[in-house]
N, C-alpha and C positions, 0 to 999 in steps of 0.2 A: 388470682387469675389474670393473665395478661390479655390484653386486647390483640386481635389478629393484626399482623403487620400489613400495610397497604401494599397491593400488587403493583408491579412495574407499569408505569405509564399512568397510573391513578394518583391523585392527590389525597393527601391525609385529611380526614374529616377534621373540621374546625369547630370550635364552639361557637354557637350562635351569639351574636353581640347583644348585649343589653340595649333595649330601646331607650334612648335618652329622653327623659322627660323634661320639658320646659321648666326652668326654674321659676321661682315666684317673680323676680324682677323682670324676666324676659315676658312672662305673661302680663304684667302690668304694663310693660312698655307697648305690647301689641294692642292692648285695650286703650291706652293713651292715644296711640296713633289713629285709631279707629274713630274715638271720640273727638279728637282735635282736628280731624280733616286731613292728616297727613297720609302719604302712600302707607299701604299696609306693610310692605317690605322695608320701609324706611329709606329707600333709594330715591332721590330726587329726579323728577322728570323734567321740571322747568324751574325757572327762578322765581316762582310765586312765593307770596309771603303771606302773613296772617291777613292783611287787609288789601293787598294788591294782587290782581292777577299776573299770570305769567307773560313774559313778553312774546308777542305773536311771532309766530313761523320760526322759533328757536327750539333748541332741545339741550338737555343735559344728560340724556340717557347714555349709558356707556356704549350702547351698540349703535348710536347715532341715528336710530330710527325715530319716526315722528310720533310724538306722544298723542294721547287720545284728547278729545276736546275737554273732557272734565279735568285733566291734568293741568289746564290753564287757569281753572277756577281758584279763587283764593281759599285758604284753608277754613276761613269762616263760613264761606259758601258750601264747601264740600261737608263741613260739619253739620250745617243745617239740613242738607239733603240726607245725610246718614241718619240724623235724628228723626227726621220726618218718616224715612223709610222704617226705622226701628219701631216708632210709635205706631205706624200703620200695621206692621206685622204683629206687634204685641197686642194692639186692640182688637185685631181680628181673631187671634188666639183666644184671648179672654172672652169675646163674644161667642165663639164656638163653644166654650165650656158652659157659659151661662145659657145661652139661648141657641142650641145647635140647629134646631130646624130653620128658625128665621136667617141664621147666619149663612146656612147652606143655600137658601134661596136667594139671598143678597149676593152671595159669591157667584151663583149660577147667572143672575141678571148682569152683574158687573162683568163677569167673564164673556158672557154673550156680547155685550156693549163693547169691550175691549177688543174681541175677536173681529166684530164688524168694523171697528175703527182701524184696526191693524190691516184688515183686508182692503179697506178703502184707501189707506195710505199706500199699501204695496201695489194696488192696482194704479193708482195715480203715479207712483214712482215707475212702474213698469212701462205705462203707456208714454210717460214723458221720456223715458229712456229710449224707447223705440223711435219716437218722433224726433229726438235731438241726437240720435246716435251717429248719423252722417255728419252733422254739424261738429259734434265733438271730436270724431274721428279726423275731419279734414282740417279743422281750424284750431280747436282748443288743445287737443293733445300735441300736435306739432309745436305749438307755442310753449306748452308746459315743458316739452323736452329741452327747448332752447334755453328756458329761463330757470329752470331748477339748479343747474350747476352755476350759473351766473349769480343767483341770489343766494347760493349756499344753503338751500333748503334741506331739511331732514330727509332721510331715506323713506320711501313709501309715502309721502304727502300726496294727497289727491289734488288735481287741478282746482276742483271746486273750492278748495280751502283758501285760496288766495286770488283766483281768477274769476272775473265776472265778464263773460263774452256771450251776450244774448244772440239767440238765433235770429238771423235776419238783421244783424247790426248795420249792414251796409246801407239800409234803407231808412235808418233812424237818425234823428236829429238830438243835439244836446250831449249831456253826459252819458255816454253809452257804455264804455268799457272802463273796468277798474282793475288795477293790479295792486295787491296789498303787499308791502315790503316788510321784510324782517324788522322787528322793533329795534335791534341793535345796529341798524344802518345808520350811517351819518355822512355819507359822500354824495352831494348833490350831483357830482360829475358822472358817478356811476349810475345814478338814477336817471340821468338823462340819456346815457347810453342804453339802458333798459328801455326806455320810452321809444327811442329810435328802432330798437329791435322789434318792438311790438308793432309799430307802424309798418315796418318793412315786412314782417312775417304775415300780418293780417291784411296787407294791401289797402291800408286806410288812405283816404284822400281827403284833403282839406280838413285836418284835425288839429287841435291845439292840446298839447299835453300839460297838464297842471301837476307839479310835484309837491307833495305835502311831506316835510321831513321833520316837523315839530311833534312832539309828544310821542306816544308809543304806537298809535295807529297810523303808521307812515304808509303812504300809498301814492299811486299815480292815476289821475283820471284823465280820460281821453274825451274831450268835447269835439263832436263832429260838426261841421258847418251844415247850414240848411242845404238839403239835397237839391238836386235839379228839379224843377217844377214838374208836376204830372203832365201838363200840356203847354206847348209853346205855340200859340195861335197867331197866324198873321193878321187876323182880324183884330187883335188887341193893338191899340194905338201905340203903346210903348214898344211892343215888338216890331210893328211896321216902321216905327222911327229908327229902330236899330238897323232894319233892312235897307232903309233909305241912306242911312249913313256909311254902310259897307261899301268899300271900294270895288272897282271893277275887277280887280285880280284877287280879291279875298272875300268871297260871299259869305254871308252869315249862315252858319250851320244850325245853331241852337244855343241853348243855355246849360251852363254846369253849375257847380256848387256856388252859392252865394250870388246867383244870378249873374254869373260871369259869362259874357258872350264868347262862343267858340267860333273861330274863322280859320281857315287854311289859306295862307298867301301862296297863290300859284306861281307867283314870280320870285319869292325869297325863300319859302319853306319847302314846297313839295309841288312839282309841275303836275304829278299824277296821283290819283287816289284809287285805293282799293277797298271795296265793301264785301266783307265775308259775313253772311248771316243766313239763318234758317228761314224758311217760307214764313211770311207773316210778321217779320221783324221790323218792317218799315223801310225796305230798300227803296221801293218806288216813291215813297213820301220824301225821303231825303234827296233822291235824284231830282224830283220835280221842283223842290225848293231851291237846289243848288243851280239847276240848269236855267230856270226861269230867271234868276238874278243875273247870271252871265248873259243871257239874250236881252235883258232890260239894258245892259250896258254896250249893247252893240255887238255882241258876240254870235256866233253861229254853233248850232248844236247838231250833231249827227248821232242818231239813235239806230243801233242794230239790235233788233228785238225779235227773236224767233219765236217768242210767245205771242207776238203780234198785238197784243192788247194791253201791255204794261203801262203805257203812257198815253191815255185817251186825251189827256189835256194838251198834248202837242199835236193833235190831228189838224192838218190844214194850216198850221203856222207858217208864214212865209220865211221865218228865219229857222226853221227845222227841216232837216232832211231825214225822213223816217225810212229806215231799210228793214224789210222783213224776209227777203229772199237770200239765199246763200250765194247766188250768182252776183248779186249786186253787192253783198257785203264783201266778196272777193275784190270786185273792181273798186269799191270805195277804199279799202284798206291799202290797195296797191297805189291808187291815186293819191291818198293821204301822204304817203311816202314821197311820191314825187313833189307834191306840194311843200312837203318839208324840205326837200332839196332845193326848190326854188327859193324858199324863204331863207335857207342858209347862204345861197349866193347873194341875196339882198343884204343880209347881215354883214357879210364880207364887204360889199360895196359900200355899205354905210360906215364901216370902220375907216375905209380910206377917204370917203367923203368928209368924214369928221375931221381927219388930219389936214385935209385941204380946205377946210372952212365952209364946205357946202352943206346945204340942208339935206338931211337923210331921207331916203326913199321910203315910201309907206310899206310897212311889213304886211298889212292886211288885218282883217278882223281876228279876234281871238277865236279859236276852234276848239270845241270840246266834243270828244268822241265818247259816247256812252255806249257800253257793251253790256247788255242784259244777258245773264246766264253764260258767262264766258266759257263754262265747261262744255256747253253745248255747241258754241261756235267753233271751237277748236275741232271737235269731232266732225261737224258738218263741213267744214272747210277742208278737211283732210279727205273725206268721201267725195265731195265734189271734184276736187283736184285729181283724184285717182281716176275718175270717170271722164274728165274733160281736158286733161293735159295734152299738149301736142303729141303726135305721134313720134316716137323715138325718144321722148323726154323721159329720163330714167329717175329724175328726181322724186323723192318721197315726200319732202316737206313742201307744203303749199306756199307759194310766193307771197300770198297774203299774210302768213304768219310772219315770215321774214320781214315783210313790209311793216307789219305792227311794231316789230322789234326796232326798226329804224325810227319809227315815229316816236316810240318811248324813249330813245336816246336823245332825241332832239329836245322837245319840251319847251322850257321857259322862254329862251331867247327868240324861239320862233313863234311863240303864243300859241302853241299847239299842246293839248291836254287831253288825257284819257281818264275815264272813270270806269274802272273795271268792276263789275258786280257778278257774284257767284256764290254758291253754297260752300265750296271747298276749293279755294283758289290755289291749287297746288302749283309747283314750278312747271310741270308738264303743261297744265292748262294755260298758263300765261305765255308760255314759249321757251321756258328755260330759267334757271335760277338767276342768271344775270339780268334777264328781263324783268323778273319779279323785284329785283333790287331798285329798279327805277321808281318803284311806288314807295316813297319814303313816308307818306301819310297812309295809315291803314285804319280803317273803321270796321269794328266787329260788334255783332249783336245776337244774342241768344246762341253763343258759340259753345263748342265742346272745349274740353282741356287740350285734346289733341290739335284742334283748329288753333288754338291760342299758342300752343307751343311751336306750331309750324310757322305761323305768320309774325308773331311778335315774341320770340323767345327771350329777348332781352328785358322784358317787363315780368317780374316776378315778386311775389306770389300772383297767381292768376286771380283777378277780381271776380267775384261771383257773378255770373250772367243773370240779368234780370228778364223776368217774363213781361215787364211792362211795355206795350207797344210803343215803339219810338225811342226806347232807352238804348243808347249805344255807348261804346268806348271808343273814343278818338285817340289814337295813339300816334305821337309825333315826338321824334327825338328821344325815344326811350322812356316816355312818360304817358301814362293813360289818363285821360279826362272823361269821366262819366258825363254824358250829354243827352238832354232830351232835345230831339231834333225839330226843327221848325216845321209846322204844318200848314200847308196851303191847300185850299180846295182847287179842283180843276179850274173853276171859273177864276179864282183869284191868280192862279198861276199863269193862265192865258193873258189876263189883263196885264199883269206885271211884265209878262214877257214882251208884249207889244206896246207898252206905254212909254218906252224910252227910245233908244236908238234901234231901229229895226234895219238889220242888214239881210237882205234876201239870201236864203240859202243856196249854194251852189248845186248844180246837178253833178252826178258822179262823173260824167265825161268832162266837166269844166275844171276839176281839181287837178292841180299840178300843170295846167296848161297855160303858158304865158299868152297865148292868143285869145284865150277865153278865160281871163282870170276872175277870181271873186273880187268883191269891192276891196280896194286897198292897193295892193301892187299891181300896176298896170303901166304900160308904156304906150305913147300914142302911136308908135309905128313898130315895125319889125326889127328895129335898130335898138339895141340895148347897150349899156356899158357892163363889161365884164372884167374881172381881174384876170391878167395874164402874165406870163413871166417871159423875159427875153432870154436869149442865149446866155448872158452873163448872170442870169438869176435874178435880175431887177424886176420887181412887181409893180405893176401900175394898171390903170383902168384904160380899157381900149373899147372902141365901138366895134361890136360884133354883129354881123347880119344873121338873124335867126331864121329858121324854116318858116315858110309861109303856112297860114292856117289852112286847115283842111276845110274843104268846101262843106258848108251847112246843108244837111239834107233838106230836100223840099217839103214843105209843109203838106199835110194831107187832112181831108175831112173824116167825119166819123164813118161815112160808108166804106172809103177806102181802108180805114183802119180795121173794120170788122172783117175785111178780107185778107189782111196782111198781118200787122203786128199784134193785133188783138183777136186774131181768129181763135174761136173756140172758148172764149171767156165766159160764155153762158153755160158750159158744161154740157154733158151728154143730154139728150132729150128724154124727157119722161114718156112712159108708155101712152100711146094715143095721141101724141103731139104731132101734128102734121106741118108745122111751120118750119121752114128751111133754117139750117144752122146759121146762115149769113144774116137773116132777118132777126133770129133771136140774139145774135151777138150785137147787131145794130141797136136793138131795143135795150139791151144790157148797158151799152155804152151811153145812150141818152139818158137812161135812169141814173146812172152813175154820175153824169155830168151835173144833174140837178141836186143829187142827194150826197155824194161822196165829197167830204171837205177836202180831200187829197187829190181830187181829180185835177190834172195839169191845166193851167190857163192856156188859152189859144194864143197863137203868135201872130196870126193874120186873120183878115176877114175879107172873103171874096164873094161880093154880092151880099147874100143873106147867110151864107154859110161860114161857119168858124172853122179855121184850119189849125192844125196842131203839129207840133214837133213830133215825128214818129218816135224818136228816141225817149221822149218824155211819156208817151202813150205805152211804149214797151216796158219802161221801168214801173209805171204805175200798175200795169197788168200783172206784173211778177209780185208786186208788193201790196196788192189790195187785200183787205182783210178777209174777205169771203172767198178767198182762192180754194179752188178745189184740189190743189196739188198736195197730195198726202205727204210727200217728202217735206214740204215747207210748212205743214200744218203744225201748230204749236201745241205741246201738251202741258208745259210748265214744269216738267220733271227732267231729270238727268239721268 
């Protein structure tokens, strides 16, 4: 009988193949590999031997993937583990036959203990993974991506197999980070390149890389220098000695790694400073220490503070001009630009006087403009100008902002400096990208990654922001220096600011005026030397008559002030108050004269009455702390 022929499109039935049975030599070889600790398939994974473990971080797998950890064990170690496992399984089976009940109970107890241990281990690993997830995502994995190809590591190797980067390594000292190298590496030059890549990728500061190339356990260990101290107190005699040694143009800011002092030279490195930080990061602390040192050496500080109470230490100091109102901020910024132009003329005259062998004219004291919450100042200046600009003036930009730009472009040669402070110092806040570039020294604390990329994009990677109070990053010339800033109490700052050369601060109406100059650049009459050009282009000095000074307003007493420039300072009367507004204003003025440190000094005494400059009283009334003007009240937010 014939079998049916297969139909079209189908395959003929085939005989099942006989299952090949392992021959005796093949079975013996498999048993030998198991007993001798070799791989079960006979394919080598690493270069291990009977007595030596495999070379670290290398592979002999045909697919190039990373071997398991036990593939690096020597064959004697693997044989011992298999023998122990076989003995344990065989003993348990024998006990189950001889004493089944006791064996079952023992297995239950051991199983429960093993389950508890496994759950504990899994819980620990899970919590540790959640806690360190962001650290591994932001720092460990990016470093692994860079190093795996350079080191020629097997495919699929985990970063933990060769990287040791603990969480919070930025705050640790000593041997903190370790990178294990493949055991077949032999090039110290490549190892040094890897070390530089690690330093750059992790943003390490003040570290020393030690390369170990002998033996099979080759590695690089990174030792971090001692971190910046937790506190830098002016009361410490050593710190005070550093402050005393600091020059007039380079105040002491604080300490960095290895107790290295950090200073910014206003004459050679950066005439202006920018400080971007979140609230509570120590902005006022740094400004207090910086400004008090400049005052100690005869400088003048002008503070624009719409929060009104950021610098209590400066209240009433003779060498500080404290501005709290937007009107006076406008006038001061415009006047500072005029002051800068006057100093530019003096600088030009001094250049010609030097060529003629004459002594130079005095430039005047160093001026520091401190702007608290620059974001708020820009907005308030724009609103004030929109309401108060002359009729017919169609300009949108406040002249004060333009004047600030002129001041920033002057800087070091005119001894005029700006310290801009804010939470987010965008280009629009400062006045434009070209104005922000005038701040070559930038200080950041408790910053976000966006703030860092905006202000100092040339420094990468971004150092991890510290939550420690007073810990900042001082960035200068593309290099970041972690610094703990100098801390002065209010009393220490006041004492230091007035213990050296005290230069009386000018009034807003005195800045930029040659007839009422601040200490330094002054001419005895209204005739000055000015650089002029003849018709043929020859430039030389010539005496030029300057306009006569404006007549100083007559001094007034407190009674007249209560009716004129200070009218209404006591605020609206409370219900039931019968005292007239004039008497309440006069009483408020008399109380302020005895209590307010910033109340202006009298200019004359007529009989028993003290007389005051009405301009000083008007400025004081606008800038006093307990002002009732809601527009000028400070909230401290932006």
